[in-house]
N, C-alpha and C positions, 0 to 999 in steps of 0.2 A: 386603702384600696386602689387608690393611684400606683403605689409601691406596686403589687401584684401586676395589676393590667402594664404596666412598663414591663417588668419582667417577662410577660411574655410575648409581648411584642418583641424584647429581645432576643428571646429564646426563639420564636418564628423566625425572624431575621437569620439568625445563627443556623438555624438548621432548615433553612428553605430550600438549598441546593440539596440536601441529603431526602428529603421529602420529595421534592420533585423528582429526583431520580428515581425513589421506589415506585413512584406512579406512574412511570413509563414502563412498556412492555417486555416481559421477559420472551427469551427465546427458549420453546421447547418444543415436545411433540407435536403440538397443534401447531404451531408454524410452519414446522418443518415438514408435515404429511403433505405427500404429492409433489414435493418440492426438485427440481430438475436436479439429477445428479445422486450422491450418496454420502455416507456420514460415517466417518473415522472416530471410535474411542481411544484418543491418543493420553499419554502420561497428564496433560494439563490440561483436556478436557476435549468436547467434541469439536469437529474440524468437520465443514462443511467441504465435498470435493466434487469435481466432476470432468469428465473424460470428452474430449472432441477431437473429431478427427477420425483417422482408420485405428483399426486395432493393431496392426501393427506397422513398425518403422523408427525412427529415430523419435526420442522422447526429449519433448520442450514443455518446460515447467514456468506457469507465470506465475508472478507474484504482483498484486496490486499494490496500492500507494495507501495513502494515511487516512483519507477519508471515503474512498469509494471501495466497496465490497467487489468481487472478482466479475461483476457483469460489465465492469469498467474496460475489462480486455476482452471482450465475448469477441470483437470485430476482428482483434487480432487472433485471437485462438482458431476461429473459424477460419481464417487466411493462412495460417503456418498448417491448419488441417489439409485443407486445397493442395497444399505444398508438400503434403506426404508426411507432414510430423504427426507424430502420436500425442495428443497435446494435453496437459494438465493445469487445469487452474483450481485454486482452493481458497476461502474465506480466512484472513489472518483471524485471529481471536481478536473477539469483541466487534467483528464486522459479519455483515451479511447473515447466515445462519450458522456461524460458530460459536462455541460457547464464550461469553467475557472470562476469560481464564483471569485468576487472581496474578498479582506479579507485577514488577518493573518491567517494561515491552522495551528490554533493551536487546543487544546484541545475541547475548544465549539464551533469551525468551524465544525471539523469534527463528534464531538456529533450531533449537528444539523443536518446534512446531513441526518445521519444515523436514529434517530427520526424521522425527517421528513418521510422518506422513510416507516418505520414501520407503524407510522398514516397513510401516505397514503395508505397503503396496509391493513390497519385494523388489524393488526397483534398484537392480544394482549395476546397471550399465550406465556408461556416459552420458550426461543428460547435456540439454541444452538449456541454460538458465536466463529466463528473460524477466527484469524487473522496470517496473513502472516509477519514477518518482522515491518514496521510502520503500517501494517493492526492490528500487534497483540497488539501495544499500544494502537492503537484504542480500540480494543477489550475489553481490559483489563480495559479503562478509561469507558467503557462504562458498563461494568460489577460493576464495584465498584460504578458507581453512581447511578446504576437501577439495583440491585442485584436481588430484586423479579422478574424480568424480564427475568432474565437467570437460565437455566437449567444446563448448562455446557460451561466453556471456553476450547477453543483447542488452541494452540499456535504455530507457525510454526516459527522457526528462529527470536524470537519477539523481536522487538525492546525496548527499555526502560531499560534495564538489563545493558547490555554491549556491547557498540558499538565500533569499530574502523573507525576512521573517518581521511581523508587525512588532511593534513596541506593545501591544496586547498580550501577544504570544509571547514574546521575550518576559514579561512582567508575571505572567501565568506558570510558565515554564520554571524560573529561576528565583520563583516564591513560595515555599512550601504553607500548606494550611488556606493561608490567606488566598494564594494564588490559586490554590482549587476550588474555595468558596466563590470567589470571583467567575472562575471558569465555568463554572456550575450554573451561576445564574445568568451569564452573558454569552456565553458562547454559541448555544443554539441560535438564538437571534442573529449573531456576527453571520454563522455560516450558513443560516438559512439566507438570508439576503445576499449571499454571493454565488448561490444557486441561479440561474436563468429560471423564467417563468415558464418557460414552454419553447418548443422546436418544432421546425418543420420537418426535421430527421426523426423518425420514427425510433430508431436505435438508441438516438442520443437522447430522446425524451423519456424511453425507459430507465437510460443510467440516472438521469437528473431526480426521475420519480424514485429511484432506488436509495438517489442519496436525499431525498426528503424522509423517507422511510425510515432512514438509520438515525436520524435525531428521534425519532419515536420509541428508540430500544433502549431496555436499559442496558449499561455499562458501557454505550458507545462513548459518551463522552469521555469519561472517564480514560478509556482504551487510548484516545486520540490523543488527551494530556499525557500520558503517560509514555506513548509514542513520543513524544515531543521531548519528555526528559530523559527518554531511552535512547532508542535507536537513531533518532533525529539530531540529538548532542553531540554526535560523533563526527567526527573528519573519517573520511575512508583513503585518505593518502597514503596510509601504509599499508592497504590492503590493494589498493591500486598499482603501487610500484612494485609488490610481490607478486601480481598478475602479468605483467611486464618480464620481470625475472624468471619466471616459470614457463614464457610462451603461450600461457592460456587466452586465446584468442577473444578480443573484446570488440563488439562494435557497438558503438556510443550514438545514439539519435537524440538531437535536440529540436525544440521547437523556436521557432524566430520571433515570436513573440511573446514568449513565456514569461510573465510576470512573479513567477514563483520561483522557477530554478533560470536563472538568467544565462543569455547565451554567452556571456562570458566563463562560462564553466566550460566550455570547449576547449579554449585555450589553457584552462589549468591542468584538464586533464590530459592534455598532450604534453604538459611538462611531468606528469605522473608518470604514463606509461606513452612512451612516442611508439609502441606498435599499436596503440588502441586504433581503429579504423570509424572515424567520424562522419556523421552525416548533418543537415537541418531540414527541415520541413518548413517550409515558406508560407508565410499567413497563418500558421498554426501557433496554439497559447497550451497553455498546461492541459489542457485537454484533450490534448492530441492523439490519446490512443483511440479514444470514442468519436470525435469529430474527423479526423484524417487517418483512418486505419491503414486503407488503401495507400495513401500516400507515405506512411510510416513503413509498410512492409514494403513499398518499392526502394524506400531510402536504407531499408536494412541489406534488400538484394543489391543496390548499388557499392556499398559498403563492403559486401564480402565478395563482390566481382573484382573489387580494383587490386 
């Protein structure tokens, strides 16, 4: 009997991450009912998107980062809307109210979602592509692939230049199977522990609550790990150099106290693309789009004015 008991324990331990993942909430019609925005059935799955600002005007497409859904850029979207932009925000697959689409979340995966969405909406004019953190890498890749579709690229604490990565993340990213198992068991607690418990700012608190809710949804943690192995494993040097050669206007804003994307990335990007306009938001960390949205927009305006 002891053998079968031991075997049962081994099986439970081995399949614990998969069992836990299956117990998490799926995203479907019930969760999407009454949601702000709209939904598009694209080639890889359903994508949640939202328009902000006037019905006419130059289009700005905002792309969020690795762990937070599009609400993290809501303050920036509203600010750009007040400046006359017709702003499109959307949830990357596995985040927010978009499907957890299968496949490695690499460059091709994310560019397909963005291209599908633009085609679905019939957007053929030049756009201002705005990306935050991992979204910055996606925006850069899209602009380098389709410079004729780009009016300007605006990057907030963008990935793909320099990144500080924990030993835990490196191990899980570089170790198939075992890395997935460890990530499935441990990552939720680690991410939850990094989210502040409260904020005096109502908007920031809504973003923090959205981050907590993400950890309850099925497909979220696998999507984050897949992105680490895919999009975030790439250096965007070739893409930035191409944007410089193609004279695509680039504005890069960094956060002075960012511990995820170090401020030294400013110097690296300057080497890759000497034409890029760059600014720094003082006393801000990696959460800069939702803790300092006005300062971020002011920095963009300063960079574009120089």
